[in-house]
A tleap script that builds the chain and sets N, CA, C and O, in Angstrom:
source leaprc.protein.ff14SB
mol = sequence {
  NMET HIE PHE LEU THR PHE ILE GLU HIE LYS
  LEU ILE ILE ASN SER ILE LEU CYS SER HIE
  PHE LYS LEU VAL ILE ILE MET VAL PHE THR
  GLY PRO SER ASP GLU LYS PHE GLU LYS TRP
  ALA MET LYS GLU SER GLY ILE VAL ASP CYS
  ASN SER GLU GLY GLU CYS ILE LYS ASP ASN
  LYS LYS ILE ARG PHE SER SER SER HIE MET
  CYS ASP ASN GLY ILE PHE THR SER TYR GLU
  MET ASN TYR VAL TYR ASP ASN GLY GLN MET
  THR THR LEU ARG THR LEU GLY ILE LEU GLY
  VAL ILE CPHE
}
set mol.1.N position { -127.343 -47.831 54.865 }
set mol.1.CA position { -126.861 -48.221 56.173 }
set mol.1.C position { -126.064 -49.514 56.015 }
set mol.1.O position { -126.526 -50.474 55.398 }
set mol.2.N position { -124.868 -49.519 56.580 }
set mol.2.CA position { -123.984 -50.670 56.437 }
set mol.2.C position { -123.967 -51.485 57.723 }
set mol.2.O position { -123.703 -50.952 58.801 }
set mol.3.N position { -124.242 -52.739 57.609 }
set mol.3.CA position { -124.167 -53.632 58.752 }
set mol.3.C position { -122.961 -54.536 58.592 }
set mol.3.O position { -122.628 -54.958 57.484 }
set mol.4.N position { -122.317 -54.827 59.697 }
set mol.4.CA position { -121.161 -55.712 59.640 }
set mol.4.C position { -121.610 -57.128 59.346 }
set mol.4.O position { -122.606 -57.610 59.887 }
set mol.5.N position { -120.870 -57.773 58.496 }
set mol.5.CA position { -121.172 -59.178 58.231 }
set mol.5.C position { -120.680 -60.012 59.398 }
set mol.5.O position { -119.929 -59.528 60.245 }
set mol.6.N position { -121.094 -61.237 59.440 }
set mol.6.CA position { -120.678 -62.149 60.507 }
set mol.6.C position { -119.160 -62.274 60.548 }
set mol.6.O position { -118.569 -62.263 61.628 }
set mol.7.N position { -118.529 -62.390 59.402 }
set mol.7.CA position { -117.071 -62.547 59.332 }
set mol.7.C position { -116.371 -61.278 59.816 }
set mol.7.O position { -115.380 -61.367 60.542 }
set mol.8.N position { -116.864 -60.099 59.430 }
set mol.8.CA position { -116.275 -58.851 59.895 }
set mol.8.C position { -116.408 -58.720 61.412 }
set mol.8.O position { -115.474 -58.301 62.096 }
set mol.9.N position { -117.564 -59.080 61.916 }
set mol.9.CA position { -117.814 -59.035 63.351 }
set mol.9.C position { -116.854 -59.981 64.088 }
set mol.9.O position { -116.289 -59.617 65.119 }
set mol.10.N position { -116.676 -61.171 63.563 }
set mol.10.CA position { -115.780 -62.161 64.167 }
set mol.10.C position { -114.329 -61.675 64.139 }
set mol.10.O position { -113.598 -61.877 65.109 }
set mol.11.N position { -113.899 -61.039 63.047 }
set mol.11.CA position { -112.541 -60.508 62.949 }
set mol.11.C position { -112.297 -59.407 63.974 }
set mol.11.O position { -111.218 -59.329 64.561 }
set mol.12.N position { -113.282 -58.571 64.187 }
set mol.12.CA position { -113.152 -57.488 65.171 }
set mol.12.C position { -113.015 -58.083 66.576 }
set mol.12.O position { -112.155 -57.659 67.348 }
set mol.13.N position { -113.844 -59.046 66.901 }
set mol.13.CA position { -113.781 -59.683 68.230 }
set mol.13.C position { -112.443 -60.384 68.416 }
set mol.13.O position { -111.831 -60.262 69.477 }
set mol.14.N position { -111.978 -61.110 67.417 }
set mol.14.CA position { -110.684 -61.789 67.509 }
set mol.14.C position { -109.542 -60.793 67.689 }
set mol.14.O position { -108.605 -61.049 68.446 }
set mol.15.N position { -109.618 -59.676 67.004 }
set mol.15.CA position { -108.584 -58.651 67.119 }
set mol.15.C position { -108.554 -58.067 68.534 }
set mol.15.O position { -107.482 -57.869 69.106 }
set mol.16.N position { -109.720 -57.798 69.084 }
set mol.16.CA position { -109.796 -57.258 70.448 }
set mol.16.C position { -109.271 -58.274 71.455 }
set mol.16.O position { -108.493 -57.917 72.339 }
set mol.17.N position { -109.675 -59.511 71.337 }
set mol.17.CA position { -109.208 -60.550 72.258 }
set mol.17.C position { -107.696 -60.745 72.166 }
set mol.17.O position { -107.024 -60.910 73.184 }
set mol.18.N position { -107.175 -60.726 70.967 }
set mol.18.CA position { -105.735 -60.895 70.761 }
set mol.18.C position { -104.968 -59.729 71.390 }
set mol.18.O position { -103.922 -59.937 72.006 }
set mol.19.N position { -105.473 -58.526 71.239 }
set mol.19.CA position { -104.829 -57.357 71.832 }
set mol.19.C position { -104.820 -57.443 73.357 }
set mol.19.O position { -103.804 -57.150 73.987 }
set mol.20.N position { -105.933 -57.839 73.946 }
set mol.20.CA position { -106.004 -57.990 75.396 }
set mol.20.C position { -105.047 -59.072 75.884 }
set mol.20.O position { -104.383 -58.905 76.907 }
set mol.21.N position { -104.978 -60.164 75.163 }
set mol.21.CA position { -104.080 -61.264 75.531 }
set mol.21.C position { -102.628 -60.785 75.507 }
set mol.21.O position { -101.864 -61.085 76.425 }
set mol.22.N position { -102.248 -60.052 74.477 }
set mol.22.CA position { -100.886 -59.519 74.382 }
set mol.22.C position { -100.583 -58.580 75.535 }
set mol.22.O position { -99.492 -58.625 76.104 }
set mol.23.N position { -101.540 -57.728 75.886 }
set mol.23.CA position { -101.354 -56.791 76.989 }
set mol.23.C position { -101.138 -57.535 78.311 }
set mol.23.O position { -100.255 -57.171 79.088 }
set mol.24.N position { -101.926 -58.555 78.564 }
set mol.24.CA position { -101.778 -59.336 79.799 }
set mol.24.C position { -100.419 -60.016 79.837 }
set mol.24.O position { -99.768 -60.022 80.882 }
set mol.25.N position { -99.977 -60.585 78.731 }
set mol.25.CA position { -98.661 -61.239 78.674 }
set mol.25.C position { -97.557 -60.225 78.979 }
set mol.25.O position { -96.640 -60.521 79.745 }
set mol.26.N position { -97.639 -59.047 78.391 }
set mol.26.CA position { -96.637 -57.999 78.645 }
set mol.26.C position { -96.641 -57.623 80.117 }
set mol.26.O position { -95.577 -57.470 80.717 }
set mol.27.N position { -97.817 -57.473 80.705 }
set mol.27.CA position { -97.921 -57.083 82.112 }
set mol.27.C position { -97.334 -58.151 83.033 }
set mol.27.O position { -96.705 -57.823 84.040 }
set mol.28.N position { -97.535 -59.422 82.696 }
set mol.28.CA position { -97.015 -60.514 83.524 }
set mol.28.C position { -95.493 -60.502 83.543 }
set mol.28.O position { -94.887 -60.730 84.590 }
set mol.29.N position { -94.879 -60.243 82.416 }
set mol.29.CA position { -93.421 -60.329 82.321 }
set mol.29.C position { -92.695 -59.026 82.654 }
set mol.29.O position { -91.464 -58.998 82.644 }
set mol.30.N position { -93.413 -57.963 82.945 }
set mol.30.CA position { -92.736 -56.696 83.217 }
set mol.30.C position { -93.009 -56.151 84.613 }
set mol.30.O position { -92.823 -54.957 84.844 }
set mol.31.N position { -93.435 -56.974 85.533 }
set mol.31.CA position { -93.640 -56.527 86.913 }
set mol.31.C position { -92.316 -56.126 87.544 }
set mol.31.O position { -91.289 -56.748 87.273 }
set mol.32.N position { -92.327 -55.091 88.385 }
set mol.32.CA position { -91.076 -54.638 89.015 }
set mol.32.C position { -90.531 -55.680 89.991 }
set mol.32.O position { -91.297 -56.382 90.652 }
set mol.33.N position { -89.227 -55.773 90.074 }
set mol.33.CA position { -88.572 -56.739 90.966 }
set mol.33.C position { -88.562 -56.233 92.405 }
set mol.33.O position { -88.808 -55.054 92.661 }
set mol.34.N position { -88.276 -57.138 93.340 }
set mol.34.CA position { -88.148 -56.757 94.750 }
set mol.34.C position { -87.056 -55.709 94.927 }
set mol.34.O position { -87.214 -54.750 95.683 }
set mol.35.N position { -85.954 -55.906 94.224 }
set mol.35.CA position { -84.826 -54.971 94.330 }
set mol.35.C position { -85.228 -53.576 93.861 }
set mol.35.O position { -84.884 -52.578 94.494 }
set mol.36.N position { -85.955 -53.512 92.756 }
set mol.36.CA position { -86.403 -52.217 92.240 }
set mol.36.C position { -87.342 -51.552 93.240 }
set mol.36.O position { -87.258 -50.343 93.457 }
set mol.37.N position { -88.238 -52.332 93.854 }
set mol.37.CA position { -89.136 -51.767 94.855 }
set mol.37.C position { -88.371 -51.239 96.055 }
set mol.37.O position { -88.646 -50.137 96.528 }
set mol.38.N position { -87.416 -52.009 96.551 }
set mol.38.CA position { -86.656 -51.579 97.726 }
set mol.38.C position { -85.909 -50.280 97.459 }
set mol.38.O position { -85.892 -49.389 98.309 }
set mol.39.N position { -85.293 -50.163 96.288 }
set mol.39.CA position { -84.600 -48.922 95.926 }
set mol.39.C position { -85.577 -47.756 95.865 }
set mol.39.O position { -85.283 -46.667 96.358 }
set mol.40.N position { -86.741 -47.987 95.259 }
set mol.40.CA position { -87.754 -46.944 95.159 }
set mol.40.C position { -88.234 -46.532 96.551 }
set mol.40.O position { -88.346 -45.342 96.846 }
set mol.41.N position { -88.514 -47.517 97.402 }
set mol.41.CA position { -89.031 -47.247 98.745 }
set mol.41.C position { -88.040 -46.417 99.555 }
set mol.41.O position { -88.430 -45.466 100.231 }
set mol.42.N position { -86.766 -46.772 99.487 }
set mol.42.CA position { -85.749 -46.020 100.228 }
set mol.42.C position { -85.671 -44.573 99.734 }
set mol.42.O position { -85.576 -43.640 100.531 }
set mol.43.N position { -85.711 -44.400 98.429 }
set mol.43.CA position { -85.613 -43.055 97.855 }
set mol.43.C position { -86.843 -42.214 98.215 }
set mol.43.O position { -86.699 -41.072 98.650 }
set mol.44.N position { -88.032 -42.758 98.043 }
set mol.44.CA position { -89.263 -42.013 98.272 }
set mol.44.C position { -89.517 -41.707 99.744 }
set mol.44.O position { -90.085 -40.665 100.071 }
set mol.45.N position { -89.104 -42.601 100.629 }
set mol.45.CA position { -89.413 -42.439 102.054 }
set mol.45.C position { -88.328 -41.705 102.827 }
set mol.45.O position { -88.555 -41.265 103.954 }
set mol.46.N position { -87.148 -41.571 102.226 }
set mol.46.CA position { -86.050 -40.909 102.923 }
set mol.46.C position { -85.319 -41.809 103.897 }
set mol.46.O position { -84.585 -41.321 104.756 }
set mol.47.N position { -85.506 -43.123 103.779 }
set mol.47.CA position { -84.792 -44.069 104.633 }
set mol.47.C position { -83.415 -44.293 104.031 }
set mol.47.O position { -83.289 -44.589 102.843 }
set mol.48.N position { -82.367 -44.148 104.869 }
set mol.48.CA position { -80.997 -44.279 104.380 }
set mol.48.C position { -80.170 -45.141 105.325 }
set mol.48.O position { -80.600 -45.481 106.427 }
set mol.49.N position { -78.994 -45.476 104.871 }
set mol.49.CA position { -77.982 -46.165 105.681 }
set mol.49.C position { -78.507 -47.425 106.370 }
set mol.49.O position { -78.378 -47.568 107.586 }
set mol.50.N position { -79.092 -48.324 105.604 }
set mol.50.CA position { -79.565 -49.587 106.180 }
set mol.50.C position { -78.414 -50.573 106.285 }
set mol.50.O position { -77.574 -50.659 105.389 }
set mol.51.N position { -78.380 -51.310 107.378 }
set mol.51.CA position { -77.358 -52.341 107.538 }
set mol.51.C position { -77.988 -53.728 107.381 }
set mol.51.O position { -79.191 -53.842 107.149 }
set mol.52.N position { -77.188 -54.763 107.504 }
set mol.52.CA position { -77.662 -56.126 107.293 }
set mol.52.C position { -78.636 -56.605 108.366 }
set mol.52.O position { -79.319 -57.611 108.174 }
set mol.53.N position { -78.707 -55.897 109.489 }
set mol.53.CA position { -79.621 -56.273 110.567 }
set mol.53.C position { -80.968 -55.572 110.456 }
set mol.53.O position { -81.833 -55.762 111.311 }
set mol.54.N position { -81.159 -54.762 109.411 }
set mol.54.CA position { -82.424 -54.079 109.196 }
set mol.54.C position { -82.550 -52.751 109.900 }
set mol.54.O position { -83.641 -52.183 109.956 }
set mol.55.N position { -81.450 -52.238 110.444 }
set mol.55.CA position { -81.473 -50.935 111.093 }
set mol.55.C position { -81.130 -49.862 110.072 }
set mol.55.O position { -80.161 -49.984 109.323 }
set mol.56.N position { -81.947 -48.802 110.054 }
set mol.56.CA position { -81.769 -47.732 109.083 }
set mol.56.C position { -81.893 -46.387 109.787 }
set mol.56.O position { -82.158 -46.316 110.988 }
set mol.57.N position { -81.697 -45.327 109.017 }
set mol.57.CA position { -81.846 -43.966 109.515 }
set mol.57.C position { -82.895 -43.262 108.649 }
set mol.57.O position { -82.854 -43.326 107.420 }
set mol.58.N position { -83.844 -42.583 109.327 }
set mol.58.CA position { -84.828 -41.759 108.627 }
set mol.58.C position { -85.010 -40.483 109.444 }
set mol.58.O position { -85.305 -40.536 110.638 }
set mol.59.N position { -84.834 -39.356 108.799 }
set mol.59.CA position { -84.949 -38.053 109.469 }
set mol.59.C position { -84.060 -37.986 110.711 }
set mol.59.O position { -84.475 -37.481 111.754 }
set mol.60.N position { -82.842 -38.496 110.589 }
set mol.60.CA position { -81.852 -38.526 111.672 }
set mol.60.C position { -82.310 -39.318 112.896 }
set mol.60.O position { -81.820 -39.096 114.004 }
set mol.61.N position { -83.249 -40.241 112.693 }
set mol.61.CA position { -83.713 -41.118 113.768 }
set mol.61.C position { -83.513 -42.566 113.338 }
set mol.61.O position { -83.625 -42.906 112.160 }
set mol.62.N position { -83.217 -43.401 114.316 }
set mol.62.CA position { -83.035 -44.827 114.048 }
set mol.62.C position { -84.400 -45.467 113.797 }
set mol.62.O position { -85.356 -45.249 114.541 }
set mol.63.N position { -84.462 -46.257 112.735 }
set mol.63.CA position { -85.694 -46.961 112.379 }
set mol.63.C position { -85.309 -48.387 112.017 }
set mol.63.O position { -84.265 -48.611 111.404 }
set mol.64.N position { -86.144 -49.353 112.391 }
set mol.64.CA position { -85.823 -50.767 112.163 }
set mol.64.C position { -86.867 -51.399 111.248 }
set mol.64.O position { -88.072 -51.211 111.413 }
set mol.65.N position { -86.353 -52.164 110.266 }
set mol.65.CA position { -87.236 -52.917 109.381 }
set mol.65.C position { -88.002 -53.933 110.224 }
set mol.65.O position { -87.406 -54.648 111.030 }
set mol.66.N position { -89.313 -53.996 110.041 }
set mol.66.CA position { -90.157 -54.899 110.829 }
set mol.66.C position { -90.661 -56.073 109.996 }
set mol.66.O position { -90.459 -57.231 110.361 }
set mol.67.N position { -91.312 -55.773 108.884 }
set mol.67.CA position { -91.853 -56.844 108.042 }
set mol.67.C position { -92.162 -56.300 106.658 }
set mol.67.O position { -92.173 -55.089 106.436 }
set mol.68.N position { -92.411 -57.211 105.739 }
set mol.68.CA position { -92.811 -56.797 104.395 }
set mol.68.C position { -93.747 -57.837 103.808 }
set mol.68.O position { -93.800 -58.987 104.245 }
set mol.69.N position { -94.476 -57.392 102.809 }
set mol.69.CA position { -95.414 -58.280 102.129 }
set mol.69.C position { -95.443 -57.892 100.659 }
set mol.69.O position { -95.498 -56.713 100.310 }
set mol.70.N position { -95.405 -58.906 99.809 }
set mol.70.CA position { -95.487 -58.677 98.376 }
set mol.70.C position { -96.578 -59.583 97.821 }
set mol.70.O position { -96.653 -60.762 98.169 }
set mol.71.N position { -97.412 -59.036 96.968 }
set mol.71.CA position { -98.467 -59.809 96.316 }
set mol.71.C position { -98.316 -59.616 94.810 }
set mol.71.O position { -98.605 -58.543 94.281 }
set mol.72.N position { -97.864 -60.656 94.132 }
set mol.72.CA position { -97.676 -60.599 92.681 }
set mol.72.C position { -98.741 -61.475 92.048 }
set mol.72.O position { -98.647 -62.702 92.087 }
set mol.73.N position { -99.750 -60.853 91.468 }
set mol.73.CA position { -100.814 -61.639 90.845 }
set mol.73.C position { -100.655 -61.730 89.331 }
set mol.73.O position { -101.582 -62.139 88.632 }
set mol.74.N position { -99.503 -61.358 88.834 }
set mol.74.CA position { -99.227 -61.482 87.407 }
set mol.74.C position { -99.461 -60.195 86.648 }
set mol.74.O position { -98.598 -59.767 85.881 }
set mol.75.N position { -100.597 -59.574 86.843 }
set mol.75.CA position { -100.913 -58.357 86.110 }
set mol.75.C position { -100.322 -57.147 86.810 }
set mol.75.O position { -99.856 -56.218 86.150 }
set mol.76.N position { -100.335 -57.144 88.121 }
set mol.76.CA position { -99.707 -56.074 88.887 }
set mol.76.C position { -99.121 -56.678 90.156 }
set mol.76.O position { -99.447 -57.802 90.536 }
set mol.77.N position { -98.253 -55.911 90.801 }
set mol.77.CA position { -97.617 -56.339 92.038 }
set mol.77.C position { -97.827 -55.258 93.082 }
set mol.77.O position { -97.613 -54.076 92.814 }
set mol.78.N position { -98.246 -55.665 94.273 }
set mol.78.CA position { -98.371 -54.695 95.362 }
set mol.78.C position { -97.332 -55.036 96.429 }
set mol.78.O position { -97.048 -56.206 96.687 }
set mol.79.N position { -96.774 -54.002 97.038 }
set mol.79.CA position { -95.740 -54.156 98.050 }
set mol.79.C position { -96.130 -53.391 99.302 }
set mol.79.O position { -96.801 -52.360 99.247 }
set mol.80.N position { -95.694 -53.921 100.420 }
set mol.80.CA position { -95.883 -53.230 101.697 }
set mol.80.C position { -94.671 -53.527 102.569 }
set mol.80.O position { -94.282 -54.684 102.731 }
set mol.81.N position { -94.074 -52.470 103.132 }
set mol.81.CA position { -92.938 -52.625 104.043 }
set mol.81.C position { -93.239 -51.869 105.321 }
set mol.81.O position { -93.725 -50.739 105.277 }
set mol.82.N position { -92.951 -52.488 106.465 }
set mol.82.CA position { -93.204 -51.879 107.761 }
set mol.82.C position { -91.884 -51.615 108.481 }
set mol.82.O position { -90.995 -52.467 108.513 }
set mol.83.N position { -91.775 -50.422 109.055 }
set mol.83.CA position { -90.613 -50.019 109.840 }
set mol.83.C position { -91.108 -49.522 111.190 }
set mol.83.O position { -92.216 -48.996 111.294 }
set mol.84.N position { -90.279 -49.688 112.235 }
set mol.84.CA position { -90.635 -49.254 113.581 }
set mol.84.C position { -89.527 -48.365 114.132 }
set mol.84.O position { -88.348 -48.711 114.066 }
set mol.85.N position { -89.924 -47.211 114.678 }
set mol.85.CA position { -88.987 -46.327 115.367 }
set mol.85.C position { -88.722 -46.886 116.764 }
set mol.85.O position { -89.447 -47.760 117.239 }
set mol.86.N position { -87.687 -46.381 117.411 }
set mol.86.CA position { -87.345 -46.818 118.775 }
set mol.86.C position { -88.484 -46.577 119.766 }
set mol.86.O position { -88.622 -47.313 120.743 }
set mol.87.N position { -89.307 -45.542 119.516 }
set mol.87.CA position { -90.410 -45.239 120.431 }
set mol.87.C position { -91.657 -46.088 120.176 }
set mol.87.O position { -92.672 -45.921 120.852 }
set mol.88.N position { -91.580 -47.009 119.191 }
set mol.88.CA position { -92.703 -47.902 118.892 }
set mol.88.C position { -93.603 -47.443 117.759 }
set mol.88.O position { -94.459 -48.200 117.302 }
set mol.89.N position { -93.420 -46.208 117.300 }
set mol.89.CA position { -94.215 -45.700 116.186 }
set mol.89.C position { -93.891 -46.492 114.923 }
set mol.89.O position { -92.725 -46.757 114.629 }
set mol.90.N position { -94.923 -46.864 114.183 }
set mol.90.CA position { -94.733 -47.681 112.992 }
set mol.90.C position { -94.962 -46.853 111.728 }
set mol.90.O position { -95.853 -46.005 111.686 }
set mol.91.N position { -94.164 -47.101 110.715 }
set mol.91.CA position { -94.306 -46.476 109.402 }
set mol.91.C position { -94.495 -47.581 108.378 }
set mol.91.O position { -93.738 -48.551 108.355 }
set mol.92.N position { -95.511 -47.433 107.528 }
set mol.92.CA position { -95.794 -48.435 106.497 }
set mol.92.C position { -95.676 -47.784 105.128 }
set mol.92.O position { -96.247 -46.721 104.882 }
set mol.93.N position { -94.931 -48.431 104.243 }
set mol.93.CA position { -94.803 -47.988 102.851 }
set mol.93.C position { -95.607 -48.947 101.989 }
set mol.93.O position { -95.384 -50.158 102.025 }
set mol.94.N position { -96.535 -48.413 101.220 }
set mol.94.CA position { -97.343 -49.237 100.317 }
set mol.94.C position { -97.204 -48.695 98.905 }
set mol.94.O position { -97.138 -47.485 98.687 }
set mol.95.N position { -97.163 -49.613 97.957 }
set mol.95.CA position { -97.050 -49.187 96.571 }
set mol.95.C position { -97.587 -50.259 95.635 }
set mol.95.O position { -97.865 -51.388 96.040 }
set mol.96.N position { -97.724 -49.875 94.382 }
set mol.96.CA position { -98.251 -50.742 93.345 }
set mol.96.C position { -97.313 -50.672 92.150 }
set mol.96.O position { -96.873 -49.589 91.766 }
set mol.97.N position { -97.008 -51.817 91.562 }
set mol.97.CA position { -96.147 -51.860 90.388 }
set mol.97.C position { -96.852 -52.474 89.196 }
set mol.97.O position { -97.402 -53.572 89.287 }
set mol.98.N position { -96.837 -51.758 88.070 }
set mol.98.CA position { -97.461 -52.227 86.832 }
set mol.98.C position { -96.530 -51.894 85.679 }
set mol.98.O position { -96.024 -50.775 85.596 }
set mol.99.N position { -96.299 -52.847 84.792 }
set mol.99.CA position { -95.465 -52.644 83.610 }
set mol.99.C position { -94.077 -52.104 83.964 }
set mol.99.O position { -93.528 -51.268 83.246 }
set mol.100.N position { -93.517 -52.585 85.070 }
set mol.100.CA position { -92.176 -52.195 85.474 }
set mol.100.C position { -92.097 -50.839 86.133 }
set mol.100.O position { -91.005 -50.387 86.478 }
set mol.101.N position { -93.235 -50.171 86.319 }
set mol.101.CA position { -93.267 -48.844 86.936 }
set mol.101.C position { -93.900 -48.967 88.313 }
set mol.101.O position { -94.882 -49.687 88.492 }
set mol.102.N position { -93.332 -48.263 89.283 }
set mol.102.CA position { -93.843 -48.292 90.641 }
set mol.102.C position { -94.552 -46.979 90.931 }
set mol.102.O position { -94.028 -45.900 90.652 }
set mol.103.N position { -95.753 -47.083 91.496 }
set mol.103.CA position { -96.580 -45.915 91.841 }
set mol.103.C position { -96.745 -45.811 93.324 }
set mol.103.O position { -97.408 -44.894 93.808 }
savepdb mol mol.pdb
quit
């Protein structure tokens, strides 16, 4: 039966810690940008023809940008955008971005 020596055990722990540290650094520097999120949100939700005043078209109906929220904690970024139809109905788009990919 082979037991790991203290030095082997320490090398394994250092290797694991170093790998985790590298992964966190990569995640911090590869979060998706606001622009990338906005493009993704428009494509996925079917919102088109937005003007500078925040008025857009979705399903041939006028929809207005209401508010947005972004939370970037370094490892991942979460986004939320709110739109309101003329009748007062609200639509919220929520998503999560990790390693430059938006889900």
